[in-house]
N, C-alpha and C positions, 0 to 999 in steps of 0.2 A: 333292720340292717345294722351292720356293725359300723362304728364311728370311723374306722380306717377306710372303709369303702366309701362312705359319704365324703370324707375329706379328700380322698383321691379323685372322686368324681368332680367335686367342687374345684379342686386344683386344675384338673384337666379342662374344665369349662373356662376357667379364668385364663389359662394358657391359650386356649383356642381363640377366645375373644381378643386377647392381646396380640396374638399373631395375625388375626384378621384385621385389627385396627392398624397394625404396623404395615401390613400389605396394602391396605387402602391408602395410608399416608405415603408410602413409596410410589404407588401407582399415580396418585395425584401429583406428586412431585415431578414425575416424569413428564406429565402433561405441561407443567409450568416450564420445564426446561426446554421443551419442544416449541413453546410459544415464541420465544425470541427468534428462533430459526425460521418459523413461519413468517414473522414480520420482516425478517431480513430478505426473504424471498419476494415479498411484496414491494421492497424498495426498488428504486429505479435501476434497471440493468446497466452494467458498465459498457461503455463503448470505448474503443481504442483508436486514436488518430495518430498517424506516424508523421514525423518530420524527418525526411531523408536528406542525406548528404550535407551535414553541417561540417564544413572544413575550416580548420583553424591552424594558422601558422604558429608553431611553438617558438618561444624565445630561445635563441641560440646561446650556448655557453661560451665563455670567453675563449677565443682561439679555435672555435669549431667552424670550419668553412662551409659545412653542409647545411642545407635547409631541412628542417624537420616540420612535419605537420601531423595533425590529428584529424581523422574523419570519423564522424559518429552519426548514428541514426537514433533519434529520440522517439519515444512512444508516450503519449499522454492519455491518461485514463479520465474519462468524462462520463457524464450522464447523457441520455438521449436528448434531453431538452437543451443541453449546452453544446452539442456536437457541431452544429452549424456555426455558432459563434466562435468556437475553437478553430475551426477550419479557416474562418475569415482572418483570424489573428496569427496564423502560422508565420507570415513574414516578421511580425513583431517578436514572436517566440524565437525565431532564428537569430535575430539581432541580439537579443538578451543572452542567448547561449554563447554567441561569438564573443560578446563583451565580457562574459564571466570566465571564459576559458582562455582567451588570448594572453593574459598575463602569465600563464603557466610556462615553465621551462621544461625541457625534455626530461630531465632527471625527476622532477616532481611529478610530471604527467605520467611517466612510466611507473612510478611507485604508488600511484593511487589505485584503489580498488573501484569496482563498479559502484558500490555503495557510496564511496567518497564522491564520485562524480554526481550521483543522484542527489546527495545532500547539498553539494555546491550549487548545482543547478536549481534545486528546490528553493534554496535560500535566495538566489538571484531572482527567480520568478516571483517569490513573495514580495521582495523589495520593489521590483519594478511594477508589479500590479498594485501594490499599496500606494506608490507614488503617482502612477499614471492612469490606470484603468479601473481601479476598485477591486471587485471580486474576481478571482481566477475562474475561468470556465472549465477547469480541470482539477482533479483531486491529487493526482500523482504524476510525476515525470519519471520515466524509466529509460535506461540506455539499452537500445536494441542491438546496436553494433558499435564496436570501438576498434579503430585501427590507429596505431601510432607508428609513424615511419621516421 
């Protein structure tokens, strides 16, 4: 055989082996990427507990004779193991929310976004649980409904 044919065949085999090895490496990498997803599915499923009708009187501005209020519904994300504990603590959670939101004036409350409310409430809950109850029985607090009058 001619040397060009032998070199071409050898180059073709090296290329085939390299492509095969690259394919195996890619295929195994896909399995590792799917592993965290599978472990996340094994994690405790989220449960959602609502706290309805939190009503807060907003501070009035100077010279404003009308009363203004805020009504909101909160939703707490928890695990199945903490759901009962969270439901037992709903009155406490309501008082913390009222305490955190009552200093707001109408102008500031109207200018806040839902994310701002969630951050404010999350900070208040972390502080209250750190001082009084220890660990929070929920991972997130979300605003389900917000009305400002």
